[in-house]
C-alpha positions as CSV (number, residue, x, y, z in Angstrom):
1,M,-73.9,0.3,2.8
2,D,-73.1,-1.9,5.7
3,L,-71.7,-0.3,8.9
4,H,-68.2,-1.6,8.5
5,R,-67.9,-0.2,4.9
6,L,-69.5,3.0,6.0
7,R,-66.9,3.5,8.8
8,W,-64.1,2.8,6.3
9,A,-65.6,5.2,3.7
10,S,-66.0,7.9,6.4
11,R,-62.2,7.8,7.2
12,R,-60.8,10.6,5.1
13,G,-57.4,12.1,4.4
14,M,-58.0,14.9,6.9
15,L,-58.2,14.4,10.6
16,E,-60.8,17.2,10.9
17,L,-63.2,15.3,8.7
18,D,-62.6,12.1,10.6
19,L,-63.5,14.0,13.8
20,V,-66.9,15.0,12.2
21,L,-67.8,12.0,10.1
22,L,-66.8,9.0,12.3
23,P,-68.8,10.0,15.4
24,F,-71.7,10.8,13.1
25,V,-71.6,7.3,11.7
26,E,-71.2,5.7,15.1
27,N,-73.9,7.8,16.9
28,V,-76.4,9.1,14.4
29,Y,-76.4,7.3,11.1
30,S,-78.5,4.3,12.2
31,T,-81.2,6.7,13.4
32,L,-81.6,8.3,10.0
33,D,-84.4,7.3,7.6
34,E,-83.4,5.5,4.4
35,A,-83.5,8.7,2.3
36,E,-81.1,10.5,4.7
37,Q,-78.8,7.5,4.9
38,L,-78.6,7.5,1.1
39,R,-77.8,11.3,1.2
40,F,-75.0,10.5,3.6
41,D,-73.7,7.7,1.4
42,N,-73.7,10.0,-1.6
43,L,-72.0,12.8,0.4
44,L,-69.0,10.5,1.0
45,E,-68.3,10.6,-2.8
46,C,-67.5,14.3,-2.5
47,E,-64.0,15.6,-2.3
48,D,-62.4,16.2,1.1
49,T,-61.8,19.9,0.3
50,E,-65.5,20.4,-0.4
51,L,-66.6,18.6,2.8
52,F,-64.1,20.6,4.8
53,A,-65.4,23.9,3.4
54,W,-69.0,22.9,4.0
55,F,-68.5,21.8,7.6
56,L,-66.6,24.9,8.4
57,G,-69.2,27.2,6.8
58,K,-66.8,28.5,4.2
59,D,-69.0,27.3,1.4
60,V,-72.5,25.9,0.9
61,P,-73.3,22.8,-1.1
62,E,-75.1,23.6,-4.3
63,D,-76.9,20.2,-4.4
64,A,-80.0,20.3,-2.2
65,D,-79.4,16.7,-1.0
66,H,-75.9,17.5,0.0
67,K,-77.0,20.6,1.8
68,R,-79.7,18.7,3.7
69,I,-77.3,16.0,5.0
70,V,-74.6,18.6,5.8
71,D,-77.1,20.5,7.9
72,I,-78.1,17.3,9.7
73,I,-74.4,16.5,10.4
74,L,-73.7,20.0,11.6
75,S,-76.7,19.8,13.9
76,H,-75.1,16.9,15.7
77,T,-71.6,18.2,15.9
78,G,-72.0,21.5,17.7
79,I,-69.7,23.1,15.1
80,R,-72.3,25.7,14.0
81,G,-75.9,26.1,12.9
82,E,-77.5,25.2,9.6
83,T,-76.1,26.4,6.3
84,T,-77.8,29.3,4.5
């Protein structure tokens, strides 16, 4: 996905998600390897409520790829440590 479309797809219906996803796209996405970028692209297809719960540690993604990219995102936000 090109960077412009990625920025657009990262804008969500919740300000809290925008504050996590947009800086990640701007500062980290380009440093990810192709597999991690694909994980992120796929993560953007998830519902906002799921993303919100995962980023706040209220729930853990069942999908291993989603869990991996959520952990990567969280490691760059300072919100909290990796999911368990």
